[in-house]
Steps between C-alpha positions, in 0.01 A plus 500: 500500500591630158673836487726720287795591692853638494742210539801731443567856390703639194507841366637385167246211458204544737291244339749237585395516864138452442344163583142368509466217743415374832529731818379431846146605599471823692452469887360842603578625849249672729335781317586371159286296254525302194351600157430247231631673204274512180722755319841671548630780284871568379676817589839639420570447867515125439754537225714733709485240783658246263763753419592541861344841547316484835570128544830359628653161412446383869115566470451254227309281433214768495166475347454789285183728444354795686150484355223251555134445509332193625287346791568532873464221753126598550426484129491862434637638179789741586776711351837503693658833589856420464667760718590329823555731787574404873210408716546801725521749217231765472419726205626483137650141457732627223682733763588221741878486481487125543222438251556234223320377198398138456788297350771719681490368858187286488432239227307646191185453326589285196385186653200292570467670844642814654537600866412852607397716803114491535503872498637486145188340351255732286169359389489426125168616339319279273539739210866439479641168385782339709735582199407865487517538883862346515610783279410776758718468815833623328462662161156654538535592854838665418340705228199592728740636761708677259222680332257579778691487827843635416439716185143576617428543120180690418253470220612697195878466583739336254694192624814347322567136556846394415453166336184390306391149556645361827267414797539833678468701175174342379354527849588865524360584154168317585468655851591849357248495224229393744597801724490748209867535453676543164743207481817502288738206476837432343671199337779422267289248322243627242272195548487565873426861441199407277387237744516750787270733318257209431496436885409857578802728495414840332842508338819286469836649431838348414712491812689816550298694237411873553135523631234734356470652855665459837293280726378524854618168625752238379473138625851342486592136534766467237770710685835581341399472135209746524573717810638807313199504264259460792647808665503699174146410436353650809347846521635730774379370837411164347536162675703196422406180683757227503412141570785301340802512274495209255793652287729603783544687818748760408369794298612864539291678768490812282492720812476842316179395315352365828542825701456751218169348387410388862423156405362241741665166504320227704581147576218239498495134591210260469192620704311435818232243562240785519608623157466157360153485644426838322650370187298190495171706557598735206528203263187337624283814435675636202542183299863549450713186474867425475654431171610126503765416241481118557376249751739190553486200715754535778695197340575739212631788705828512308318624194348784674836600666667477167243736339545756777874479472482561130253788537251301291174592711204722491353484844532220754601138500291292736570149620240255602614229737 
């Protein structure tokens, strides 16, 4: 089958290891099944894998991709929940110490077919296209969990999203507006700030700018470059939810600010299958839809990866095998 995979890893030139070509068909063990992929979404996780973050040289070749929507062996339209927990694990899958995502231990979703545990399949409603559904399992599920499970944001509160037009940011803005939250975003790029407001943000500010008011919640996926601003932007007792660090992992903790203002700092990773079901239902009844920057044939995967590496995206890149 045709797949986009990591043939090698390189921190300096990650795209040098990306190959689109033939890979073996999956052979599912007991309890697993195969999904015919109709759409697979690109995430920063895939670029990090090519850089060797979370993927070792002895694990390649590895098919990339955590997100997929397609058709199962019985002909049902499904969405793949990409958090793979142990068979005997009970409870929140994201807390399984031996959990993994597709494309880390098991071959990923950027292929004609992907192999997953049967329990990881979620029915896709007719109201969502395969391309829209493929955007949900990582970026949208991450934003949903950050907002409503971790931060427990309430209508009328103000939420700052560091970053304006990436997959998690656009998802958070859409979900927050639907829930009655005031959504603010940041970006160094004026065009992206304008686009974020067009997509529903209540206001957009230059990265690091002083805000009109302190906020109740900050959603942080940028990391080192915005960490200090995130802490300074919170009201006393406010909550910072961290789900990534695309700019680096080593900011100052600023401990005096943390304990004097009694700030809450919470980590968040992906979401559970049940939360994905809730998210799908929310989109089905509300009419919300993911922002898709572009849909490309899988053969043109390099174009999508290059756009993500350059930061030249508003919303998601989706590949169609």
